[in-house]
Residue, then its C-alpha position, 0 to 999 in steps of 0.5 A: m638210593e642207587t645200588k651197584s646191581a640196579r643203576s639207571i640213567e634218569l632222562s629229562v627233557p624240561y618243559s617238553h620242548r622238542r627243540q629251541s632256536v636262538s639268534s642272540s649273542r646273549y645266549r651263553w651258558n657256563c657249565w661250571d656255573r650250573g650247580s654242583n650235582p653232576f649231569v650230562i648235557l647233550q645238544w644236537t644242532l638241527s640247522g645253523e651252528g653254535i660254539f663249544e669251548g672246553k679244555e680241549g679247545r674251541f669247536r664249531v657245532p654245525t648241523d648234524h653234530a652234537f656236543i657233550a658237556i658234563v656239568p660242572e666241568q670248565s666249558t661254555y657254549y654260546y651263539p657267536l656274535e657274528h652269526r646271522e642264521p639262527w642256531v636251532f637245536s634239541w637238547f637233553n639232560f641225563y642224570g645219575s652217575l651212570a649216565c655221567d660215566l658213560f658219556l664221559k667215556f664217549k667224550a674221552e674217545f671221540g671229543p666234546v663235539v661229534p657228528l650225529a647224522s639226522r637220518g642215522a640210527a643213533a638219531t632215530c633213538l634219540r628222537r625216541l628219547l625226545i618224544k618219550g620225554a615230551r609225552a611225560e612217559s619217562s617215569d620208568r627209569f630203566q626203560a629210559s635207560l634201555q633207550t639211552y643205552a641203544f642210542l649211545l651204542e648206535w652213536w659209538r658205532e657211527a662215530s667209529q666208522p672211518l671216513r670214507r673216500p668221496e667215491d664211497r660217500l657219493a655211492h652211498a648217497l645215490r643208494f640212499s636216494r634210491e631207498h628213501f626218495r619217497e620220503p621228504l628227503g632234500v639235498k641237505e639230508l643227502a649231503g648230511e648222509a655223505g658227510m659233506s657240506r651241501e655245496h661241496f656234495s652238489r658239486i661232486f654229485t654233479d660232476r660225477t653224475g651229470e645232473s644236480p642232486s635235486a634233479y636226480l631225486q625229481r627224476l626218481r619220483m617222476q619215474e615212480a609217479t608215472l608207473l603209478v599213474q600208468d598201472t593203477d587207479l589211484p587218485l593223484r593225491e595218493i600217488a603224490m604221497r607215495s612218489g615223494f612229491y609234497s603235494e598233488r599240485h606239485l606232482m601235476r605241475t612237474f608231470q605236465r612239464l616233463h610229459g607234456l600231458s597232465p597225469s589224467q590225460y596221460r592215463r586216459r591215453k594209456t587206457d585208450r591204447h590198451p583196451 
């Protein structure tokens, strides 16, 4: 029995699925037809997009956005007939009256579809919940509740931030690139950090910096790799990993193209010049 002094949010990630991909217009769920016991559905788009319809209107749910539905409301979500790219998403169910109350307030403040950046703090909290549920570790309801509160607080903070000017967003993306280029970071993720579509972001980035986002990332990675080749005895596989290249072969091919020497030839030349 739930008490006023110790209410918790129950987390459910059914079948231990971390994500789902749909590409058929037969995928459609009506929230008024999911039973009479209230619960929260949170569905976060990883790629592609779906549609959410409710009393507030009809909304696209593109990449790095999530919709909130509170069963049994009058809403529906589906994969559009005219789309070709699969809708890939992670979904969560949250149970308990406290969960419904909190998400209802969040939805009233920001609407049913809200940006949820894949590299933001809120997304990190959400992934922890997903992993916890997938590992069947959610038996501790209060621990799950604590992590859910952390996620909601981070998401509220991110959703409350005013839209920045393109110049500010570009500066943020550049700073983010310099801090995270060693990770598997691509143009799509950078565009998400800037709050722009990939095409719009690439155009603005190239106009303002004189090089494409992918070229900028490659330059940062090559600068790091060159220093590691020159100043350490690390094997190339380790250097590739530390500098953001996805394989030793990728590093060698890029290094040869830019320097006219293989990494081992470059290292030997530097050693010969500095006995």
